[in-house]
N, C-alpha and C positions, 0 to 999 in steps of 0.2 A: 558575414554572409547575411544576404538579402533575400527577402521572399516578396512574390507580388501578391497583394489584396486588393481585388474589385469589389466597390459596390455600386449597385444598378440602380436601386431606389431606396428610399426611406423605409420602406416596408419588408424589403429581403434583407437578409443576413449579408454579411460581408463573405464573399467567396476568395480563396486561397487559390492560386495557378501553381500548378506542379512547377517545381525547380526552385532551384537557389543559385543564386549569383554572388561573387565576389565585391562586386562594387555596387553603390546605389547607382552611377551612371549607367551601368550595365544592365540592370534590372529595369531602369527608365526605358533605355532602348528597346530592349525584349517586350515591354508591356505596352509601348505605342506600336511596336511593328504586329504584335499579335491582336490588338484590338483594332488595328486598321484592316485586317484581314476578316475580321469576323461577320458572318452573314447570320442576322436575325430571322426567323420564320415565327409569324405568328399563327400559331394552330387553332386557337379557339378563344373567344372574347364572350365573357359573360356579364351579365348586367350585376350590376354593383349590388351587394348584400349587405344587410344591415348586420353590425357584428354581433356576434354570440356571447352571452355572458354564460360561463361556466364556473361551478365550484368542485373545487378539487380537495380532497381530504387522502391524508396518508396514514396508514395505521403502522402503529411502532410495535 
């Protein structure tokens, strides 16, 4: 069984698409077909922000 995982950008996590496929070829065909139909709409673009530093503590 094969699943389809998509990586859009290095800063974003992998996205698993729904469905599993019997063969690698079938999964590749479905992935190419699906990705060729995707429409991307940019909602909002913000100025680049400086990364924030945070300290996390865990209470046990």
